[in-house]
GUDRENBA-63640 format. One record per residue: x, y, z of N, C-alpha, C, O, CB in turn; residue in one letter. Coordinates in Angstrom, 2 decimals. Glycine has a CB too. Layout:
! residues N
> n.px, n.py, n.pz, ca.px, ca.py, ca.pz, c.px, c.py, c.pz, o.px, o.py, o.pz, cb.px, cb.py, cb.pz, residu
> X, Y, Z, X, Y, Z, X, Y, Z, X, Y, Z, X, Y, Z, A
...
***
This chain:
! residues 78
> n.px, n.py, n.pz, ca.px, ca.py, ca.pz, c.px, c.py, c.pz, o.px, o.py, o.pz, cb.px, cb.py, cb.pz, residu
> 0.79, -1.33, 0.08, 0.02, -0.06, 0.17, 0.84, 1.24, -0.07, 1.83, 1.28, 0.66, -0.60, 0.02, 1.55, X
> 0.67, 2.38, -0.95, 1.30, 3.31, -0.97, 1.19, 4.43, 0.22, 0.08, 4.68, 0.69, 1.07, 3.66, -2.10, X
> 2.23, 5.01, 0.66, 2.09, 6.17, 1.85, 0.79, 6.84, 1.81, -0.10, 6.80, 2.66, 3.22, 7.38, 1.72, X
> 0.81, 7.54, 0.57, -0.47, 8.50, 0.57, -1.83, 7.67, 0.64, -2.81, 8.33, 1.01, -0.50, 9.42, -0.86, X
> -2.02, 6.47, 0.38, -3.21, 5.71, 0.32, -3.53, 5.36, 1.93, -4.65, 5.36, 2.43, -2.98, 4.35, -0.69, X
> -2.38, 5.07, 2.56, -2.32, 4.55, 3.96, -2.92, 5.65, 4.88, -3.84, 5.48, 5.68, -0.78, 4.18, 4.40, X
> -2.20, 6.91, 4.62, -2.45, 8.07, 5.48, -3.30, 8.96, 4.73, -3.05, 10.15, 4.90, -1.17, 8.79, 5.92, X
> -4.22, 8.69, 3.98, -4.98, 9.55, 3.12, -5.72, 10.55, 4.15, -5.51, 11.76, 4.06, -6.04, 8.68, 2.15, X
> -6.68, 9.97, 5.26, -7.39, 10.89, 6.02, -6.66, 11.70, 6.87, -7.16, 12.81, 7.05, -8.30, 10.29, 6.73, X
> -5.56, 11.46, 7.46, -4.88, 12.25, 8.22, -4.21, 13.21, 7.39, -3.97, 14.28, 7.95, -4.04, 11.56, 9.03, X
> -3.86, 13.10, 6.23, -3.12, 14.03, 5.34, -4.10, 15.08, 5.09, -3.89, 16.29, 5.13, -2.56, 13.38, 3.99, X
> -5.29, 14.43, 4.79, -6.54, 15.29, 4.22, -6.91, 16.60, 5.33, -7.11, 17.80, 5.14, -8.04, 14.14, 4.06, X
> -6.90, 15.79, 6.49, -7.25, 16.64, 7.72, -6.16, 17.61, 8.15, -6.42, 18.55, 8.90, -7.55, 15.72, 8.92, X
> -4.87, 17.38, 7.65, -3.76, 18.10, 8.23, -3.33, 17.60, 9.66, -2.57, 18.29, 10.34, -4.13, 19.55, 8.29, X
> -3.79, 16.46, 10.09, -3.64, 16.09, 11.29, -2.28, 15.17, 11.48, -1.83, 14.92, 12.59, -4.91, 15.44, 11.67, X
> -1.66, 14.67, 10.18, -0.58, 13.77, 10.12, 0.60, 14.63, 10.67, 0.81, 15.78, 10.28, -0.35, 13.16, 8.64, X
> 1.28, 14.02, 11.53, 2.60, 14.63, 12.14, 3.76, 13.90, 12.07, 3.58, 12.83, 12.66, 2.48, 14.91, 13.51, X
> 4.92, 14.00, 11.61, 6.26, 13.41, 11.74, 7.07, 13.93, 12.99, 7.26, 15.15, 12.98, 7.06, 13.70, 10.46, X
> 7.48, 13.35, 13.87, 8.70, 13.81, 14.87, 9.85, 13.21, 14.92, 10.03, 12.02, 15.22, 8.40, 13.77, 16.14, X
> 10.72, 14.06, 14.63, 12.26, 13.59, 14.33, 12.79, 14.11, 15.62, 12.68, 15.29, 15.96, 13.12, 14.28, 12.84, X
> 13.40, 13.14, 16.37, 14.04, 13.52, 17.71, 15.15, 14.50, 17.40, 15.77, 14.53, 16.34, 14.66, 12.22, 18.51, X
> 15.34, 15.37, 18.49, 16.36, 16.66, 18.23, 17.72, 15.89, 17.87, 18.41, 16.36, 16.96, 16.59, 17.80, 19.76, X
> 18.03, 14.99, 18.40, 19.34, 14.59, 18.45, 19.60, 13.95, 17.04, 20.76, 13.82, 16.64, 19.59, 13.63, 19.67, X
> 18.59, 13.58, 16.33, 18.65, 13.07, 14.97, 18.42, 14.17, 14.05, 18.79, 13.95, 12.90, 17.66, 11.97, 14.72, X
> 17.94, 15.24, 14.26, 17.88, 16.33, 13.37, 19.38, 16.86, 13.50, 19.93, 17.03, 12.41, 16.68, 17.45, 13.76, X
> 20.14, 17.14, 14.63, 21.28, 17.68, 14.56, 22.20, 16.69, 13.89, 22.96, 17.24, 13.09, 21.70, 18.12, 15.82, X
> 22.32, 15.59, 13.97, 23.24, 14.57, 13.13, 22.81, 14.74, 11.69, 23.64, 14.82, 10.79, 23.06, 12.90, 13.59, X
> 21.53, 14.82, 11.48, 21.38, 14.99, 9.79, 21.81, 16.19, 9.20, 22.33, 16.19, 8.09, 19.93, 14.92, 9.30, X
> 21.60, 17.46, 10.00, 21.97, 18.54, 9.56, 23.41, 18.67, 9.49, 24.00, 19.35, 8.65, 21.40, 19.42, 10.23, X
> 23.92, 18.05, 10.35, 25.58, 18.06, 10.43, 26.06, 17.08, 9.23, 27.13, 17.32, 8.68, 26.23, 17.41, 12.06, X
> 25.45, 16.22, 8.93, 25.69, 15.14, 7.59, 25.73, 16.04, 6.47, 26.70, 16.26, 5.73, 24.39, 13.91, 7.27, X
> 24.31, 16.67, 6.41, 24.16, 17.48, 5.08, 25.10, 18.76, 4.87, 25.51, 19.05, 3.75, 22.66, 17.98, 4.98, X
> 25.39, 19.47, 5.92, 26.59, 20.31, 6.01, 27.87, 19.86, 5.45, 28.51, 20.40, 4.55, 26.84, 20.56, 7.31, X
> 28.14, 18.87, 6.07, 29.50, 18.14, 5.74, 29.63, 17.61, 4.10, 30.68, 17.53, 3.47, 29.62, 16.74, 6.82, X
> 28.66, 17.38, 3.74, 28.65, 16.90, 2.32, 28.04, 17.76, 1.24, 27.69, 17.37, 0.13, 27.97, 15.66, 2.26, X
> 27.95, 18.95, 1.70, 27.22, 20.15, 0.78, 28.17, 20.31, -0.32, 29.31, 19.91, -0.04, 26.97, 21.73, 1.58, X
> 28.00, 20.78, -1.49, 28.95, 21.21, -2.37, 28.60, 22.32, -3.09, 27.43, 22.36, -3.47, 29.29, 20.29, -3.17, X
> 29.44, 23.37, -3.41, 28.99, 24.58, -4.15, 28.81, 24.56, -5.50, 29.65, 23.90, -6.12, 29.79, 25.54, -3.97, X
> 28.08, 25.03, -6.06, 27.74, 25.21, -7.60, 27.24, 26.25, -7.89, 26.84, 26.98, -6.98, 26.92, 24.35, -8.16, X
> 27.06, 26.73, -9.60, 26.52, 27.80, -9.83, 25.01, 27.21, -10.51, 24.85, 26.07, -10.93, 27.55, 28.73, -10.72, X
> 24.04, 28.20, -10.49, 22.77, 27.82, -10.98, 22.65, 29.43, -11.62, 23.01, 30.48, -11.10, 21.52, 27.17, -9.70, X
> 21.98, 29.18, -12.98, 21.41, 30.08, -13.81, 19.64, 29.99, -13.69, 19.02, 29.23, -14.44, 22.02, 29.76, -15.30, X
> 19.18, 30.58, -12.98, 17.79, 30.88, -12.58, 16.98, 30.93, -13.65, 16.03, 30.15, -13.75, 17.64, 32.10, -11.88, X
> 17.29, 31.97, -14.72, 16.54, 32.63, -15.52, 17.09, 32.13, -16.90, 18.10, 32.73, -17.26, 16.58, 34.13, -15.23, X
> 16.62, 31.15, -17.75, 17.29, 30.54, -18.95, 17.45, 31.75, -20.10, 18.01, 31.43, -21.15, 16.34, 29.20, -19.55, X
> 17.08, 32.86, -19.97, 16.90, 34.02, -20.86, 18.08, 35.23, -20.20, 18.25, 36.28, -20.82, 15.09, 34.56, -20.79, X
> 18.63, 35.01, -19.27, 19.46, 35.72, -18.45, 21.03, 34.94, -18.34, 21.15, 33.72, -18.31, 18.65, 35.85, -17.03, X
> 22.03, 35.77, -18.28, 23.30, 35.02, -18.19, 23.89, 34.92, -17.00, 25.02, 34.49, -16.74, 24.22, 35.49, -18.98, X
> 22.87, 35.45, -16.12, 23.47, 35.79, -14.97, 23.32, 34.51, -13.96, 22.31, 33.80, -13.98, 22.83, 37.14, -14.45, X
> 24.33, 34.32, -13.16, 24.37, 32.68, -12.50, 24.52, 32.98, -10.97, 25.30, 33.91, -10.78, 25.89, 31.56, -13.11, X
> 24.06, 32.53, -9.99, 24.35, 32.56, -8.53, 25.11, 31.22, -7.98, 24.96, 30.04, -8.31, 22.94, 32.75, -7.76, X
> 25.88, 31.75, -7.14, 26.49, 30.70, -6.45, 25.58, 30.13, -5.31, 24.93, 30.95, -4.66, 27.80, 31.20, -5.91, X
> 25.46, 28.80, -5.00, 24.72, 28.21, -4.26, 25.18, 27.02, -3.83, 26.32, 26.86, -4.29, 23.68, 28.12, -4.76, X
> 24.77, 25.91, -3.03, 25.05, 24.94, -2.54, 23.87, 23.86, -2.49, 22.69, 24.17, -2.69, 25.56, 25.31, -1.43, X
> 24.31, 22.56, -2.21, 23.00, 21.55, -2.51, 22.27, 21.70, -1.12, 21.08, 21.38, -1.10, 23.45, 19.71, -2.89, X
> 22.85, 22.17, 0.07, 21.99, 22.34, 1.25, 21.07, 23.65, 0.93, 19.90, 23.53, 1.29, 22.93, 22.53, 2.65, X
> 21.41, 24.82, 0.34, 20.75, 25.65, -0.02, 19.51, 25.66, -0.89, 18.49, 26.33, -0.74, 21.47, 26.19, -0.36, X
> 19.83, 24.69, -1.91, 18.97, 24.28, -2.79, 18.04, 23.09, -2.38, 16.90, 23.01, -2.84, 19.68, 24.02, -3.89, X
> 18.46, 22.32, -1.66, 17.36, 21.62, -0.74, 16.39, 22.28, 0.16, 15.23, 21.90, 0.33, 17.98, 20.80, 0.11, X
> 16.99, 23.33, 0.74, 16.15, 24.32, 1.61, 15.30, 25.14, 0.83, 14.24, 25.42, 1.39, 17.00, 25.24, 2.42, X
> 15.49, 25.64, -0.35, 14.83, 26.35, -1.34, 13.69, 25.52, -1.74, 12.60, 26.09, -1.71, 15.72, 26.71, -2.48, X
> 13.71, 24.24, -2.12, 12.68, 23.53, -2.60, 12.05, 23.02, -1.60, 10.90, 22.71, -1.93, 13.01, 22.63, -3.47, X
> 12.24, 22.83, -0.71, 11.60, 22.48, 0.56, 10.52, 23.57, 0.93, 9.33, 23.29, 1.12, 12.71, 22.36, 1.70, X
> 11.00, 24.74, 1.02, 10.15, 25.98, 1.35, 9.03, 26.18, 0.03, 7.94, 26.69, 0.29, 11.27, 27.45, 1.55, X
> 9.33, 25.80, -1.31, 8.71, 26.03, -2.07, 7.41, 25.03, -2.17, 6.25, 25.34, -2.45, 9.52, 26.16, -2.98, X
> 7.98, 23.69, -1.86, 6.89, 22.64, -1.74, 5.85, 22.81, -0.47, 4.66, 22.50, -0.54, 7.63, 21.22, -1.62, X
> 6.51, 23.36, 0.74, 5.33, 23.55, 1.62, 4.97, 25.09, 1.65, 4.41, 25.52, 2.66, 5.64, 22.98, 3.13, X
> 5.25, 25.93, 0.60, 4.77, 27.26, 0.43, 4.88, 28.37, 1.58, 3.98, 29.14, 1.92, 3.44, 27.09, 0.11, X
> 6.13, 28.28, 2.10, 6.58, 28.95, 3.21, 7.87, 29.86, 2.84, 8.51, 29.63, 1.82, 6.87, 27.91, 4.30, X
> 8.15, 30.71, 3.57, 9.01, 31.68, 3.08, 10.32, 31.26, 4.25, 11.46, 31.65, 4.03, 8.25, 33.43, 3.12, X
> 10.06, 30.63, 5.20, 10.98, 30.14, 6.13, 10.72, 28.91, 6.86, 9.56, 28.77, 7.26, 11.19, 31.06, 7.00, X
> 11.46, 28.10, 7.09, 11.54, 26.77, 7.72, 11.26, 26.88, 9.20, 12.03, 27.61, 9.83, 12.94, 26.12, 7.50, X
> 10.18, 26.23, 9.94, 10.13, 26.70, 11.26, 11.31, 25.60, 12.02, 11.56, 24.47, 11.59, 8.41, 26.62, 11.88, X
> 11.90, 26.15, 13.10, 12.83, 25.28, 13.73, 14.36, 25.37, 13.07, 15.34, 24.92, 13.66, 12.24, 23.82, 13.61, X
> 14.42, 25.94, 11.93, 15.52, 25.88, 11.34, 16.74, 26.93, 11.89, 16.49, 28.13, 11.88, 15.15, 26.04, 9.99, X
> 18.03, 26.47, 12.38, 18.75, 27.46, 12.80, 19.98, 27.50, 11.97, 20.78, 26.59, 12.20, 18.98, 27.34, 14.19, X
> 20.25, 28.20, 11.22, 21.29, 28.51, 10.32, 22.48, 29.12, 10.90, 22.36, 30.10, 11.63, 20.82, 29.32, 9.35, X
> 23.76, 28.56, 10.58, 25.05, 28.81, 11.33, 25.69, 29.49, 10.09, 26.84, 29.92, 10.15, 25.91, 27.37, 11.99, X
***
């Protein structure tokens, strides 16, 4: 059974919650930062301008777009 089928009702009601222990979050964040790589991205195909970014920054950007938020709660950037 697919995840979305199994949790259809809580997802629809907005009551589905995933809790990751703080220690696991710290370890995951440290692991991601340790393996992050810098690269250039051209956001507009009609413009030659490119920005320096990283895999972590792009992952955060994508999460914010998917969740429709301007910032991620509980995120402490260093």
